[in-house]
HTML snippet that shows the backbone in 3Dmol.js (N, CA, C, O; Angstrom):
<script src="https://3Dmol.org/build/3Dmol-min.js"></script>
<div id="view" style="width:600px;height:400px;position:relative"></div>
<script>
const pdb = `
ATOM      1  N   MET A   1      -1.712  46.340 -11.081  1.00  0.00           N
ATOM      2  CA  MET A   1      -0.522  45.627 -10.706  1.00  0.00           C
ATOM      3  C   MET A   1      -0.445  45.480  -9.188  1.00  0.00           C
ATOM      4  O   MET A   1      -0.007  44.448  -8.679  1.00  0.00           O
ATOM      5  N   GLY A   2      -0.862  46.495  -8.485  1.00  0.00           N
ATOM      6  CA  GLY A   2      -0.864  46.405  -7.027  1.00  0.00           C
ATOM      7  C   GLY A   2      -1.858  45.372  -6.525  1.00  0.00           C
ATOM      8  O   GLY A   2      -1.586  44.649  -5.566  1.00  0.00           O
ATOM      9  N   ILE A   3      -3.014  45.306  -7.177  1.00  0.00           N
ATOM     10  CA  ILE A   3      -4.025  44.320  -6.774  1.00  0.00           C
ATOM     11  C   ILE A   3      -3.521  42.916  -7.065  1.00  0.00           C
ATOM     12  O   ILE A   3      -3.718  42.009  -6.255  1.00  0.00           O
ATOM     13  N   VAL A   4      -2.872  42.722  -8.210  1.00  0.00           N
ATOM     14  CA  VAL A   4      -2.321  41.402  -8.544  1.00  0.00           C
ATOM     15  C   VAL A   4      -1.267  41.005  -7.518  1.00  0.00           C
ATOM     16  O   VAL A   4      -1.247  39.861  -7.065  1.00  0.00           O
ATOM     17  N   SER A   5      -0.400  41.929  -7.150  1.00  0.00           N
ATOM     18  CA  SER A   5       0.627  41.638  -6.148  1.00  0.00           C
ATOM     19  C   SER A   5       0.001  41.242  -4.820  1.00  0.00           C
ATOM     20  O   SER A   5       0.444  40.295  -4.171  1.00  0.00           O
ATOM     21  N   HIS A   6      -1.020  41.967  -4.428  1.00  0.00           N
ATOM     22  CA  HIS A   6      -1.690  41.674  -3.161  1.00  0.00           C
ATOM     23  C   HIS A   6      -2.374  40.308  -3.202  1.00  0.00           C
ATOM     24  O   HIS A   6      -2.297  39.549  -2.236  1.00  0.00           O
ATOM     25  N   LEU A   7      -3.032  39.995  -4.298  1.00  0.00           N
ATOM     26  CA  LEU A   7      -3.728  38.709  -4.406  1.00  0.00           C
ATOM     27  C   LEU A   7      -2.752  37.538  -4.403  1.00  0.00           C
ATOM     28  O   LEU A   7      -2.987  36.537  -3.726  1.00  0.00           O
ATOM     29  N   ILE A   8      -1.660  37.655  -5.153  1.00  0.00           N
ATOM     30  CA  ILE A   8      -0.674  36.574  -5.172  1.00  0.00           C
ATOM     31  C   ILE A   8      -0.061  36.395  -3.786  1.00  0.00           C
ATOM     32  O   ILE A   8       0.114  35.269  -3.321  1.00  0.00           O
ATOM     33  N   SER A   9       0.258  37.488  -3.140  1.00  0.00           N
ATOM     34  CA  SER A   9       0.812  37.422  -1.793  1.00  0.00           C
ATOM     35  C   SER A   9      -0.176  36.804  -0.812  1.00  0.00           C
ATOM     36  O   SER A   9       0.204  35.996   0.036  1.00  0.00           O
ATOM     37  N   ASN A  10      -1.421  37.180  -0.928  1.00  0.00           N
ATOM     38  CA  ASN A  10      -2.453  36.683  -0.017  1.00  0.00           C
ATOM     39  C   ASN A  10      -2.679  35.184  -0.202  1.00  0.00           C
ATOM     40  O   ASN A  10      -2.725  34.440   0.777  1.00  0.00           O
ATOM     41  N   PHE A  11      -2.821  34.739  -1.448  1.00  0.00           N
ATOM     42  CA  PHE A  11      -3.101  33.331  -1.687  1.00  0.00           C
ATOM     43  C   PHE A  11      -1.875  32.449  -1.490  1.00  0.00           C
ATOM     44  O   PHE A  11      -2.011  31.248  -1.256  1.00  0.00           O
ATOM     45  N   SER A  12      -0.674  33.028  -1.583  1.00  0.00           N
ATOM     46  CA  SER A  12       0.540  32.266  -1.304  1.00  0.00           C
ATOM     47  C   SER A  12       0.863  32.243   0.187  1.00  0.00           C
ATOM     48  O   SER A  12       1.690  31.456   0.647  1.00  0.00           O
ATOM     49  N   ARG A  13       0.199  33.111   0.922  1.00  0.00           N
ATOM     50  CA  ARG A  13       0.423  33.267   2.364  1.00  0.00           C
ATOM     51  C   ARG A  13       1.874  33.622   2.676  1.00  0.00           C
ATOM     52  O   ARG A  13       2.452  33.168   3.663  1.00  0.00           O
ATOM     53  N   LYS A  14       2.439  34.449   1.801  1.00  0.00           N
ATOM     54  CA  LYS A  14       3.805  34.924   1.976  1.00  0.00           C
ATOM     55  C   LYS A  14       3.860  36.393   1.568  1.00  0.00           C
ATOM     56  O   LYS A  14       3.033  36.854   0.781  1.00  0.00           O
ATOM     57  N   PRO A  15       4.840  37.130   2.105  1.00  0.00           N
ATOM     58  CA  PRO A  15       5.004  38.512   1.629  1.00  0.00           C
ATOM     59  C   PRO A  15       5.540  38.516   0.194  1.00  0.00           C
ATOM     60  O   PRO A  15       6.125  37.536  -0.267  1.00  0.00           O
ATOM     61  N   VAL A  16       5.334  39.615  -0.485  1.00  0.00           N
ATOM     62  CA  VAL A  16       5.793  39.745  -1.865  1.00  0.00           C
ATOM     63  C   VAL A  16       7.319  39.664  -1.891  1.00  0.00           C
ATOM     64  O   VAL A  16       8.004  40.372  -1.153  1.00  0.00           O
ATOM     65  N   PHE A  17       7.836  38.796  -2.749  1.00  0.00           N
ATOM     66  CA  PHE A  17       9.280  38.662  -2.912  1.00  0.00           C
ATOM     67  C   PHE A  17       9.822  39.931  -3.546  1.00  0.00           C
ATOM     68  O   PHE A  17       9.291  40.385  -4.560  1.00  0.00           O
ATOM     69  N   GLY A  18      10.861  40.512  -2.976  1.00  0.00           N
ATOM     70  CA  GLY A  18      11.465  41.720  -3.537  1.00  0.00           C
ATOM     71  C   GLY A  18      10.524  42.900  -3.529  1.00  0.00           C
ATOM     72  O   GLY A  18      10.313  43.543  -4.558  1.00  0.00           O
ATOM     73  N   TYR A  19       9.958  43.189  -2.370  1.00  0.00           N
ATOM     74  CA  TYR A  19       8.939  44.239  -2.271  1.00  0.00           C
ATOM     75  C   TYR A  19       9.464  45.586  -2.766  1.00  0.00           C
ATOM     76  O   TYR A  19       8.766  46.292  -3.494  1.00  0.00           O
ATOM     77  N   ARG A  20      10.668  45.941  -2.381  1.00  0.00           N
ATOM     78  CA  ARG A  20      11.221  47.239  -2.780  1.00  0.00           C
ATOM     79  C   ARG A  20      11.400  47.303  -4.298  1.00  0.00           C
ATOM     80  O   ARG A  20      11.099  48.322  -4.919  1.00  0.00           O
ATOM     81  N   ALA A  21      11.890  46.217  -4.890  1.00  0.00           N
ATOM     82  CA  ALA A  21      12.035  46.181  -6.345  1.00  0.00           C
ATOM     83  C   ALA A  21      10.674  46.279  -7.026  1.00  0.00           C
ATOM     84  O   ALA A  21      10.541  46.893  -8.085  1.00  0.00           O
ATOM     85  N   MET A  22       9.664  45.665  -6.405  1.00  0.00           N
ATOM     86  CA  MET A  22       8.309  45.734  -6.959  1.00  0.00           C
ATOM     87  C   MET A  22       7.791  47.175  -6.948  1.00  0.00           C
ATOM     88  O   MET A  22       7.158  47.614  -7.908  1.00  0.00           O
ATOM     89  N   VAL A  23       8.054  47.895  -5.888  1.00  0.00           N
ATOM     90  CA  VAL A  23       7.615  49.289  -5.799  1.00  0.00           C
ATOM     91  C   VAL A  23       8.310  50.140  -6.859  1.00  0.00           C
ATOM     92  O   VAL A  23       7.662  50.924  -7.552  1.00  0.00           O
ATOM     93  N   PHE A  24       9.627  49.984  -6.984  1.00  0.00           N
ATOM     94  CA  PHE A  24      10.356  50.754  -7.990  1.00  0.00           C
ATOM     95  C   PHE A  24       9.924  50.381  -9.406  1.00  0.00           C
ATOM     96  O   PHE A  24       9.851  51.248 -10.278  1.00  0.00           O
ATOM     97  N   ALA A  25       9.639  49.110  -9.642  1.00  0.00           N
ATOM     98  CA  ALA A  25       9.177  48.682 -10.968  1.00  0.00           C
ATOM     99  C   ALA A  25       7.806  49.270 -11.281  1.00  0.00           C
ATOM    100  O   ALA A  25       7.538  49.641 -12.423  1.00  0.00           O
ATOM    101  N   THR A  26       6.946  49.358 -10.286  1.00  0.00           N
ATOM    102  CA  THR A  26       5.630  49.958 -10.499  1.00  0.00           C
ATOM    103  C   THR A  26       5.747  51.443 -10.810  1.00  0.00           C
ATOM    104  O   THR A  26       5.056  51.951 -11.693  1.00  0.00           O
ATOM    105  N   ILE A  27       6.619  52.141 -10.087  1.00  0.00           N
ATOM    106  CA  ILE A  27       6.840  53.567 -10.354  1.00  0.00           C
ATOM    107  C   ILE A  27       7.435  53.761 -11.742  1.00  0.00           C
ATOM    108  O   ILE A  27       7.030  54.667 -12.470  1.00  0.00           O
ATOM    109  N   ALA A  28       8.404  52.908 -12.116  1.00  0.00           N
ATOM    110  CA  ALA A  28       9.017  53.007 -13.442  1.00  0.00           C
ATOM    111  C   ALA A  28       7.998  52.728 -14.547  1.00  0.00           C
ATOM    112  O   ALA A  28       8.012  53.388 -15.586  1.00  0.00           O
ATOM    113  N   THR A  29       7.121  51.757 -14.325  1.00  0.00           N
ATOM    114  CA  THR A  29       6.086  51.455 -15.317  1.00  0.00           C
ATOM    115  C   THR A  29       5.140  52.641 -15.482  1.00  0.00           C
ATOM    116  O   THR A  29       4.758  52.986 -16.601  1.00  0.00           O
ATOM    117  N   ALA A  30       4.768  53.253 -14.382  1.00  0.00           N
ATOM    118  CA  ALA A  30       3.880  54.419 -14.457  1.00  0.00           C
ATOM    119  C   ALA A  30       4.557  55.575 -15.181  1.00  0.00           C
ATOM    120  O   ALA A  30       3.936  56.234 -16.015  1.00  0.00           O
ATOM    121  N   PHE A  31       5.827  55.825 -14.869  1.00  0.00           N
ATOM    122  CA  PHE A  31       6.554  56.922 -15.501  1.00  0.00           C
ATOM    123  C   PHE A  31       6.730  56.676 -16.999  1.00  0.00           C
ATOM    124  O   PHE A  31       6.456  57.557 -17.814  1.00  0.00           O
ATOM    125  N   LEU A  32       7.189  55.473 -17.359  1.00  0.00           N
ATOM    126  CA  LEU A  32       7.372  55.162 -18.773  1.00  0.00           C
ATOM    127  C   LEU A  32       6.037  55.109 -19.509  1.00  0.00           C
ATOM    128  O   LEU A  32       5.964  55.441 -20.693  1.00  0.00           O
ATOM    129  N   GLY A  33       4.987  54.693 -18.814  1.00  0.00           N
ATOM    130  CA  GLY A  33       3.659  54.653 -19.422  1.00  0.00           C
ATOM    131  C   GLY A  33       3.173  56.026 -19.848  1.00  0.00           C
ATOM    132  O   GLY A  33       2.424  56.150 -20.817  1.00  0.00           O
ATOM    133  N   MET A  34       3.597  57.063 -19.125  1.00  0.00           N
ATOM    134  CA  MET A  34       3.219  58.423 -19.509  1.00  0.00           C
ATOM    135  C   MET A  34       3.994  58.897 -20.731  1.00  0.00           C
ATOM    136  O   MET A  34       3.568  59.829 -21.413  1.00  0.00           O
ATOM    137  N   LEU A  35       5.135  58.259 -21.014  1.00  0.00           N
ATOM    138  CA  LEU A  35       5.996  58.721 -22.099  1.00  0.00           C
ATOM    139  C   LEU A  35       5.803  57.979 -23.420  1.00  0.00           C
ATOM    140  O   LEU A  35       6.349  58.398 -24.441  1.00  0.00           O
ATOM    141  N   VAL A  36       5.048  56.901 -23.424  1.00  0.00           N
ATOM    142  CA  VAL A  36       4.955  56.071 -24.630  1.00  0.00           C
ATOM    143  C   VAL A  36       3.706  56.336 -25.462  1.00  0.00           C
ATOM    144  O   VAL A  36       3.372  55.525 -26.325  1.00  0.00           O
ATOM    145  N   TRP A  37       3.016  57.429 -25.236  1.00  0.00           N
ATOM    146  CA  TRP A  37       1.782  57.704 -25.967  1.00  0.00           C
ATOM    147  C   TRP A  37       2.016  57.768 -27.464  1.00  0.00           C
ATOM    148  O   TRP A  37       1.099  57.485 -28.236  1.00  0.00           O
ATOM    149  N   GLY A  38       3.209  58.129 -27.896  1.00  0.00           N
ATOM    150  CA  GLY A  38       3.493  58.289 -29.319  1.00  0.00           C
ATOM    151  C   GLY A  38       3.528  56.992 -30.096  1.00  0.00           C
ATOM    152  O   GLY A  38       3.479  57.023 -31.326  1.00  0.00           O
ATOM    153  N   HIS A  39       3.611  55.840 -29.423  1.00  0.00           N
ATOM    154  CA  HIS A  39       3.640  54.592 -30.194  1.00  0.00           C
ATOM    155  C   HIS A  39       2.288  54.287 -30.836  1.00  0.00           C
ATOM    156  O   HIS A  39       2.175  53.347 -31.622  1.00  0.00           O
ATOM    157  N   HIS A  40       1.276  55.066 -30.512  1.00  0.00           N
ATOM    158  CA  HIS A  40      -0.023  54.922 -31.165  1.00  0.00           C
ATOM    159  C   HIS A  40      -0.116  55.777 -32.421  1.00  0.00           C
ATOM    160  O   HIS A  40      -1.092  55.687 -33.166  1.00  0.00           O
ATOM    161  N   MET A  41       0.892  56.605 -32.660  1.00  0.00           N
ATOM    162  CA  MET A  41       0.813  57.593 -33.735  1.00  0.00           C
ATOM    163  C   MET A  41       1.772  57.312 -34.892  1.00  0.00           C
ATOM    164  O   MET A  41       2.073  58.222 -35.663  1.00  0.00           O
ATOM    165  N   PHE A  42       2.258  56.082 -35.033  1.00  0.00           N
ATOM    166  CA  PHE A  42       3.216  55.787 -36.091  1.00  0.00           C
ATOM    167  C   PHE A  42       2.646  56.033 -37.487  1.00  0.00           C
ATOM    168  O   PHE A  42       3.397  56.396 -38.392  1.00  0.00           O
ATOM    169  N   ILE A  43       1.369  55.851 -37.684  1.00  0.00           N
ATOM    170  CA  ILE A  43       0.756  55.997 -39.001  1.00  0.00           C
ATOM    171  C   ILE A  43       0.390  57.456 -39.305  1.00  0.00           C
ATOM    172  O   ILE A  43       0.005  57.767 -40.432  1.00  0.00           O
ATOM    173  N   SER A  44       0.503  58.340 -38.332  1.00  0.00           N
ATOM    174  CA  SER A  44       0.011  59.714 -38.483  1.00  0.00           C
ATOM    175  C   SER A  44       1.024  60.679 -39.077  1.00  0.00           C
ATOM    176  O   SER A  44       0.779  61.885 -39.111  1.00  0.00           O
ATOM    177  N   GLY A  45       2.148  60.175 -39.542  1.00  0.00           N
ATOM    178  CA  GLY A  45       3.135  61.092 -40.114  1.00  0.00           C
ATOM    179  C   GLY A  45       4.100  61.625 -39.086  1.00  0.00           C
ATOM    180  O   GLY A  45       4.662  62.706 -39.263  1.00  0.00           O
ATOM    181  N   LEU A  46       4.297  60.899 -38.033  1.00  0.00           N
ATOM    182  CA  LEU A  46       5.262  61.275 -36.998  1.00  0.00           C
ATOM    183  C   LEU A  46       6.660  61.256 -37.593  1.00  0.00           C
ATOM    184  O   LEU A  46       6.966  60.404 -38.427  1.00  0.00           O
ATOM    185  N   SER A  47       7.502  62.174 -37.179  1.00  0.00           N
ATOM    186  CA  SER A  47       8.858  62.199 -37.739  1.00  0.00           C
ATOM    187  C   SER A  47       9.601  60.914 -37.368  1.00  0.00           C
ATOM    188  O   SER A  47       9.331  60.325 -36.321  1.00  0.00           O
ATOM    189  N   PRO A  48      10.521  60.482 -38.203  1.00  0.00           N
ATOM    190  CA  PRO A  48      11.246  59.232 -37.930  1.00  0.00           C
ATOM    191  C   PRO A  48      12.031  59.282 -36.623  1.00  0.00           C
ATOM    192  O   PRO A  48      12.160  58.262 -35.946  1.00  0.00           O
ATOM    193  N   TYR A  49      12.549  60.437 -36.263  1.00  0.00           N
ATOM    194  CA  TYR A  49      13.314  60.542 -35.025  1.00  0.00           C
ATOM    195  C   TYR A  49      12.414  60.401 -33.801  1.00  0.00           C
ATOM    196  O   TYR A  49      12.801  59.789 -32.805  1.00  0.00           O
ATOM    197  N   SER A  50      11.227  60.962 -33.879  1.00  0.00           N
ATOM    198  CA  SER A  50      10.264  60.778 -32.792  1.00  0.00           C
ATOM    199  C   SER A  50       9.820  59.327 -32.711  1.00  0.00           C
ATOM    200  O   SER A  50       9.638  58.792 -31.618  1.00  0.00           O
ATOM    201  N   ALA A  51       9.645  58.691 -33.854  1.00  0.00           N
ATOM    202  CA  ALA A  51       9.237  57.292 -33.873  1.00  0.00           C
ATOM    203  C   ALA A  51      10.298  56.404 -33.227  1.00  0.00           C
ATOM    204  O   ALA A  51       9.967  55.455 -32.516  1.00  0.00           O
ATOM    205  N   ILE A  52      11.569  56.711 -33.474  1.00  0.00           N
ATOM    206  CA  ILE A  52      12.648  55.937 -32.842  1.00  0.00           C
ATOM    207  C   ILE A  52      12.604  56.107 -31.329  1.00  0.00           C
ATOM    208  O   ILE A  52      12.734  55.131 -30.591  1.00  0.00           O
ATOM    209  N   ALA A  53      12.422  57.336 -30.864  1.00  0.00           N
ATOM    210  CA  ALA A  53      12.374  57.593 -29.419  1.00  0.00           C
ATOM    211  C   ALA A  53      11.203  56.848 -28.777  1.00  0.00           C
ATOM    212  O   ALA A  53      11.366  56.225 -27.728  1.00  0.00           O
ATOM    213  N   PHE A  54      10.042  56.908 -29.393  1.00  0.00           N
ATOM    214  CA  PHE A  54       8.881  56.220 -28.832  1.00  0.00           C
ATOM    215  C   PHE A  54       9.032  54.706 -28.906  1.00  0.00           C
ATOM    216  O   PHE A  54       8.534  53.993 -28.034  1.00  0.00           O
ATOM    217  N   SER A  55       9.707  54.208 -29.928  1.00  0.00           N
ATOM    218  CA  SER A  55       9.954  52.761 -30.017  1.00  0.00           C
ATOM    219  C   SER A  55      10.851  52.301 -28.881  1.00  0.00           C
ATOM    220  O   SER A  55      10.589  51.274 -28.255  1.00  0.00           O
ATOM    221  N   VAL A  56      11.902  53.052 -28.615  1.00  0.00           N
ATOM    222  CA  VAL A  56      12.819  52.698 -27.528  1.00  0.00           C
ATOM    223  C   VAL A  56      12.103  52.752 -26.184  1.00  0.00           C
ATOM    224  O   VAL A  56      12.276  51.860 -25.353  1.00  0.00           O
ATOM    225  N   LEU A  57      11.310  53.780 -25.964  1.00  0.00           N
ATOM    226  CA  LEU A  57      10.565  53.878 -24.706  1.00  0.00           C
ATOM    227  C   LEU A  57       9.561  52.742 -24.557  1.00  0.00           C
ATOM    228  O   LEU A  57       9.367  52.220 -23.459  1.00  0.00           O
ATOM    229  N   THR A  58       8.928  52.361 -25.651  1.00  0.00           N
ATOM    230  CA  THR A  58       7.960  51.267 -25.614  1.00  0.00           C
ATOM    231  C   THR A  58       8.643  49.950 -25.268  1.00  0.00           C
ATOM    232  O   THR A  58       8.099  49.147 -24.510  1.00  0.00           O
ATOM    233  N   MET A  59       9.825  49.728 -25.818  1.00  0.00           N
ATOM    234  CA  MET A  59      10.560  48.503 -25.485  1.00  0.00           C
ATOM    235  C   MET A  59      11.106  48.552 -24.059  1.00  0.00           C
ATOM    236  O   MET A  59      11.195  47.517 -23.398  1.00  0.00           O
ATOM    237  N   ALA A  60      11.473  49.741 -23.579  1.00  0.00           N
ATOM    238  CA  ALA A  60      12.034  49.877 -22.231  1.00  0.00           C
ATOM    239  C   ALA A  60      11.011  49.559 -21.149  1.00  0.00           C
ATOM    240  O   ALA A  60      11.389  49.182 -20.040  1.00  0.00           O
ATOM    241  N   ILE A  61       9.741  49.702 -21.443  1.00  0.00           N
ATOM    242  CA  ILE A  61       8.714  49.421 -20.443  1.00  0.00           C
ATOM    243  C   ILE A  61       8.645  47.926 -20.120  1.00  0.00           C
ATOM    244  O   ILE A  61       8.048  47.526 -19.120  1.00  0.00           O
ATOM    245  N   GLY A  62       9.259  47.111 -20.972  1.00  0.00           N
ATOM    246  CA  GLY A  62       9.292  45.671 -20.723  1.00  0.00           C
ATOM    247  C   GLY A  62      10.175  45.283 -19.550  1.00  0.00           C
ATOM    248  O   GLY A  62       9.917  44.267 -18.906  1.00  0.00           O
ATOM    249  N   ALA A  63      11.210  46.063 -19.253  1.00  0.00           N
ATOM    250  CA  ALA A  63      12.128  45.728 -18.158  1.00  0.00           C
ATOM    251  C   ALA A  63      11.441  45.764 -16.790  1.00  0.00           C
ATOM    252  O   ALA A  63      11.529  44.780 -16.055  1.00  0.00           O
ATOM    253  N   PRO A  64      10.759  46.856 -16.415  1.00  0.00           N
ATOM    254  CA  PRO A  64      10.081  46.818 -15.118  1.00  0.00           C
ATOM    255  C   PRO A  64       8.927  45.817 -15.078  1.00  0.00           C
ATOM    256  O   PRO A  64       8.599  45.284 -14.018  1.00  0.00           O
ATOM    257  N   SER A  65       8.317  45.568 -16.224  1.00  0.00           N
ATOM    258  CA  SER A  65       7.261  44.548 -16.268  1.00  0.00           C
ATOM    259  C   SER A  65       7.835  43.163 -16.013  1.00  0.00           C
ATOM    260  O   SER A  65       7.196  42.334 -15.365  1.00  0.00           O
ATOM    261  N   ALA A  66       9.036  42.909 -16.517  1.00  0.00           N
ATOM    262  CA  ALA A  66       9.697  41.626 -16.272  1.00  0.00           C
ATOM    263  C   ALA A  66      10.063  41.472 -14.801  1.00  0.00           C
ATOM    264  O   ALA A  66       9.979  40.373 -14.253  1.00  0.00           O
ATOM    265  N   VAL A  67      10.468  42.564 -14.159  1.00  0.00           N
ATOM    266  CA  VAL A  67      10.777  42.516 -12.723  1.00  0.00           C
ATOM    267  C   VAL A  67       9.532  42.132 -11.936  1.00  0.00           C
ATOM    268  O   VAL A  67       9.595  41.301 -11.029  1.00  0.00           O
ATOM    269  N   LYS A  68       8.410  42.731 -12.281  1.00  0.00           N
ATOM    270  CA  LYS A  68       7.162  42.405 -11.591  1.00  0.00           C
ATOM    271  C   LYS A  68       6.775  40.952 -11.802  1.00  0.00           C
ATOM    272  O   LYS A  68       6.384  40.270 -10.854  1.00  0.00           O
ATOM    273  N   THR A  69       6.878  40.474 -13.033  1.00  0.00           N
ATOM    274  CA  THR A  69       6.529  39.076 -13.314  1.00  0.00           C
ATOM    275  C   THR A  69       7.437  38.122 -12.545  1.00  0.00           C
ATOM    276  O   THR A  69       6.960  37.138 -11.978  1.00  0.00           O
ATOM    277  N   PHE A  70       8.731  38.399 -12.521  1.00  0.00           N
ATOM    278  CA  PHE A  70       9.664  37.565 -11.757  1.00  0.00           C
ATOM    279  C   PHE A  70       9.304  37.560 -10.273  1.00  0.00           C
ATOM    280  O   PHE A  70       9.309  36.505  -9.640  1.00  0.00           O
ATOM    281  N   ASN A  71       8.994  38.721  -9.719  1.00  0.00           N
ATOM    282  CA  ASN A  71       8.647  38.795  -8.301  1.00  0.00           C
ATOM    283  C   ASN A  71       7.353  38.043  -7.997  1.00  0.00           C
ATOM    284  O   ASN A  71       7.236  37.420  -6.941  1.00  0.00           O
ATOM    285  N   TRP A  72       6.389  38.093  -8.900  1.00  0.00           N
ATOM    286  CA  TRP A  72       5.147  37.342  -8.686  1.00  0.00           C
ATOM    287  C   TRP A  72       5.414  35.844  -8.700  1.00  0.00           C
ATOM    288  O   TRP A  72       4.896  35.110  -7.858  1.00  0.00           O
ATOM    289  N   ILE A  73       6.220  35.388  -9.655  1.00  0.00           N
ATOM    290  CA  ILE A  73       6.537  33.955  -9.720  1.00  0.00           C
ATOM    291  C   ILE A  73       7.318  33.530  -8.485  1.00  0.00           C
ATOM    292  O   ILE A  73       7.052  32.470  -7.919  1.00  0.00           O
ATOM    293  N   ALA A  74       8.283  34.349  -8.060  1.00  0.00           N
ATOM    294  CA  ALA A  74       9.082  34.014  -6.879  1.00  0.00           C
ATOM    295  C   ALA A  74       8.226  34.025  -5.618  1.00  0.00           C
ATOM    296  O   ALA A  74       8.487  33.252  -4.696  1.00  0.00           O
ATOM    297  N   THR A  75       7.231  34.865  -5.558  1.00  0.00           N
ATOM    298  CA  THR A  75       6.339  34.890  -4.394  1.00  0.00           C
ATOM    299  C   THR A  75       5.505  33.621  -4.335  1.00  0.00           C
ATOM    300  O   THR A  75       5.308  33.056  -3.259  1.00  0.00           O
ATOM    301  N   ALA A  76       5.016  33.173  -5.472  1.00  0.00           N
ATOM    302  CA  ALA A  76       4.136  32.003  -5.503  1.00  0.00           C
ATOM    303  C   ALA A  76       4.909  30.681  -5.520  1.00  0.00           C
ATOM    304  O   ALA A  76       4.304  29.619  -5.376  1.00  0.00           O
ATOM    305  N   TRP A  77       6.216  30.726  -5.691  1.00  0.00           N
ATOM    306  CA  TRP A  77       7.025  29.507  -5.797  1.00  0.00           C
ATOM    307  C   TRP A  77       7.001  28.740  -4.483  1.00  0.00           C
ATOM    308  O   TRP A  77       7.049  29.345  -3.412  1.00  0.00           O
ATOM    309  N   ALA A  78       6.929  27.427  -4.554  1.00  0.00           N
ATOM    310  CA  ALA A  78       6.941  26.560  -3.382  1.00  0.00           C
ATOM    311  C   ALA A  78       5.838  26.927  -2.399  1.00  0.00           C
ATOM    312  O   ALA A  78       6.068  27.093  -1.201  1.00  0.00           O
ATOM    313  N   GLU A  79       4.660  27.044  -2.936  1.00  0.00           N
ATOM    314  CA  GLU A  79       3.517  27.397  -2.112  1.00  0.00           C
ATOM    315  C   GLU A  79       3.262  26.316  -1.070  1.00  0.00           C
ATOM    316  O   GLU A  79       3.360  25.124  -1.359  1.00  0.00           O
ATOM    317  N   ARG A  80       2.940  26.739   0.126  1.00  0.00           N
ATOM    318  CA  ARG A  80       2.650  25.789   1.209  1.00  0.00           C
ATOM    319  C   ARG A  80       1.248  25.216   1.040  1.00  0.00           C
ATOM    320  O   ARG A  80       0.296  25.972   0.846  1.00  0.00           O
ATOM    321  N   TRP A  81       1.109  23.916   1.107  1.00  0.00           N
ATOM    322  CA  TRP A  81      -0.182  23.257   0.984  1.00  0.00           C
ATOM    323  C   TRP A  81      -0.551  22.693   2.360  1.00  0.00           C
ATOM    324  O   TRP A  81      -0.174  21.571   2.697  1.00  0.00           O
ATOM    325  N   ASN A  82      -1.270  23.456   3.131  1.00  0.00           N
ATOM    326  CA  ASN A  82      -1.660  23.018   4.488  1.00  0.00           C
ATOM    327  C   ASN A  82      -2.928  22.216   4.448  1.00  0.00           C
ATOM    328  O   ASN A  82      -3.406  21.766   5.490  1.00  0.00           O
TER     329      ASN A  82
END
`;
const viewer = $3Dmol.createViewer("view");
viewer.addModel(pdb, "pdb");
viewer.setStyle({}, {cartoon: {color: "spectrum"}});
viewer.zoomTo();
viewer.render();
</script>
């Protein structure tokens, strides 16, 4: 994600839009990524309550990913064509 941010910023010749939000979204993605390992174990007889928790965490990882995608699009928007 950091490499993608750098490449988009470099080719757009602009700084990353919402840099601070991008940093927090990356940290949140890393943190939530460590917690969602159980979504691979739904077939293994995981208790239903654990499955609910892992499902919610798996869906929650979409929020910081959406922030990153929005920031990438906003960075590349109205690119200068010299």
